[in-house]
C-alpha positions in Angstrom: 22.8 -22.9 -3.3 19.3 -22.1 -2.0 18.4 -18.5 -2.9 17.5 -16.1 -0.1 14.5 -13.9 -0.4 15.1 -10.2 -0.3 12.9 -7.4 1.3 10.0 -6.2 -0.8 8.4 -2.8 -1.0 4.9 -4.3 -1.4 2.2 -1.9 -2.5 -1.5 -2.9 -2.6 -4.5 -1.0 -3.9 -8.2 -2.0 -4.2 -11.6 -0.4 -4.4 -13.4 0.0 -1.0 -15.1 -3.3 -0.2 -12.8 -5.5 -2.3 -11.3 -7.2 0.8 -7.9 -5.5 0.8 -7.8 -5.0 4.6 -8.5 -8.7 5.3 -5.9 -9.8 2.8 -3.3 -7.5 4.3 -4.0 -8.7 7.8 -3.6 -12.3 6.7 -0.3 -11.5 5.0 1.1 -9.7 8.0 0.0 -12.6 10.3 1.9 -15.2 8.2 5.0 -13.2 7.3 6.7 -11.8 10.5 9.4 -10.1 8.4 6.7 -7.9 6.8 6.2 -4.4 8.4 3.1 -2.3 7.8 4.2 1.2 6.6 3.8 3.9 9.3 2.7 7.2 7.7 3.6 10.7 8.8 0.7 13.0 9.6 0.0 16.5 10.8 -3.3 15.6 12.6 -3.1 15.4 16.4 -2.9 11.9 18.0 -6.2 10.3 19.0 -6.6 8.7 22.4 -4.4 5.6 22.6 -2.3 6.3 19.5 1.4 6.1 19.9 3.9 8.1 17.9 6.0 5.9 15.7 3.6 3.0 15.9 0.3 4.4 14.6 1.7 7.4 12.9 4.7 9.7 13.0 3.1 12.9 14.3 4.6 16.2 13.2 3.8 19.8 12.8 2.5 21.2 9.5 5.7 23.3 9.2 7.9 20.2 9.6 5.8 18.2 7.1 5.9 21.0 4.5 9.6 21.3 4.9 9.9 17.6 4.0 7.7 18.2 1.0 10.1 20.9 -0.2 13.1 18.5 0.1 11.3 15.5 -1.6 11.4 13.4 1.5 8.1 11.6 0.7 7.4 8.8 -1.6 3.8 10.1 -1.7 1.8 12.6 0.3 -1.7 14.1 0.2 -3.8 16.6 2.2 -7.0 15.1 3.5 -9.6 17.2 5.4 -7.0 19.8 6.2 -4.3 17.4 7.4 -1.2 16.0 5.6 -0.5 12.3 5.3 2.6 10.9 3.7 5.1 8.0 3.4 8.6 9.1 4.3 11.4 7.7 2.2 13.8 7.4 5.1 11.3 5.1 7.0 10.9 2.7 4.0 14.7 2.7 3.3 15.5 2.0 7.0 13.1 -1.0 7.2 14.4 -2.5 3.9 18.0 -2.0 5.0 17.1 -3.9 8.2 16.1 -6.9 6.2 12.3 -6.5 6.5 9.7 -5.9 3.8 7.3 -3.0 3.9 3.5 -3.2 3.2 2.0 -0.1 1.7 -1.8 0.2 1.6 -2.5 3.1 -0.8 -5.1 4.2 -3.3 -4.5 4.4 -7.1 -3.4 8.1 -6.8 -0.9 7.3 -4.1 0.4 4.4 -6.1 1.0 6.6 -9.1 2.8 9.1 -7.0 5.1 6.4 -5.7 5.9 5.1 -9.1 6.8 8.6 -10.2 8.9 9.2 -7.0 10.9 5.9 -7.7 12.1 7.5 -10.9 13.8 10.4 -9.2 17.6 10.6 -9.9 19.6 9.7 -6.8 17.0 7.7 -5.1 18.4 4.5 -3.5 18.4 1.7 -6.1 17.2 -0.6 -3.3 13.7 1.0 -3.5 13.2 0.4 -7.2 14.6 -3.1 -7.0 12.3 -4.0 -4.1 9.1 -2.4 -5.5 6.1 -4.6 -6.4 2.5 -3.3 -6.8 -0.7 -5.3 -6.7 -4.3 -4.4 -7.4 -7.1 -6.5 -5.9 -10.2 -6.7 -8.1 -13.8 -7.4 -6.9 -15.6 -10.2 -8.7 -17.8 -7.5 -10.3 -19.3 -4.1 -9.5 -22.6 -5.8 -8.6 -20.8 -8.1 -6.1 -19.0 -5.1 -4.7 -22.3 -3.3 -4.2 -23.6 -6.3 -2.3 -20.6 -6.4 -0.1 -20.9 -2.7 0.7 -24.6 -3.1 1.5 -23.9 -6.1 3.8 -21.3 -4.1 5.7 -24.1 -1.8 6.7 -21.7 1.2 7.2 -22.8 3.5 4.4 -25.9 5.2 3.1 -27.2 4.4 -0.4 -25.8 7.7 -1.7 -22.3 6.9 -0.3 -22.4 3.3 -1.7 -23.2 4.7 -5.2 -20.3 7.1 -4.9 -18.0 4.3 -3.8 -19.1 2.2 -6.8 -18.5 5.1 -9.2 -15.0 5.6 -7.7 -14.4 1.8 -7.8 -15.2 1.8 -11.6 -12.6 4.6 -12.1 -10.0 2.8 -10.0 -10.5 -0.6 -11.8 -9.6 1.2 -15.0 -6.1 1.8 -13.5 -5.5 -1.9 -12.6 -3.3 -2.5 -15.7 -0.8 0.0 -14.2 0.0 -2.6 -11.6 2.5 -5.5 -12.0 0.0 -7.9 -10.6 -3.8 -8.0 -10.4 -6.1 -10.7 -9.1 -9.8 -11.1 -8.3 -11.0 -11.6 -4.7 -14.0 -13.8 -5.4 -13.2 -16.6 -2.8 -11.3 -15.3 0.2 -9.3 -18.5 0.8 -8.1 -18.6 -2.8 -7.4 -14.8 -2.7 -5.3 -15.2 0.4 -3.2 -17.9 -1.2 -2.8 -15.8 -4.4 -1.8 -12.7 -2.4 0.8 -14.7 -0.4 2.2 -16.3 -3.6 2.6 -12.9 -5.3 4.5 -11.6 -2.2 6.8 -14.6 -2.1 7.4 -14.4 -5.9 8.3 -10.7 -5.5 10.9 -11.5 -2.8 12.7 -14.0 -5.0 12.3 -11.8 -8.1 14.1 -9.1 -6.2 16.8 -11.6 -5.4 17.3 -12.4 -9.1 17.3 -8.7 -10.1 20.0 -8.0 -7.5 22.1 -10.8 -8.9 21.9 -9.6 -12.5 
């Protein structure tokens, strides 16, 4: 009997400039069952943003109430506004047979790993979880990519490189890590990890 892939809670982290956004777009384009995680936020909607599509917009009071009842896999306050991944959203998507793509930094990833150990959390979340870290070829190559983007000043680039070095030290915390040196090869590797995770989940559910 041919095994059926199961939904994956697919988390990816990478230093700025490592190509994570491009890889995620490629994965979403080739796997229609994969849904990008929609975060909750207390910041007001910007022009053209749609509630439930770009973000779930809520009041600060409502967000803090959810913090108190452990309703988030991870959350953070950035420039005076809260952002967070709601457990009910992730659970609902997985229950519907779809996978969830989470794009978070190393701090958010660690918060999610901790949250998944909470007593009483749906076993589906732990079984479906897979985390991946995308490495740049080197810090020097990363610097060149940041320079070529032309978006940041020299000071900002240096800060990003310092942060990247600290983030790379956390790569061993992830189940998978791979280097994005050649984009085509990286895309294939990323897709292979996702597919392997979906069948690995199937085997763990059978055990």
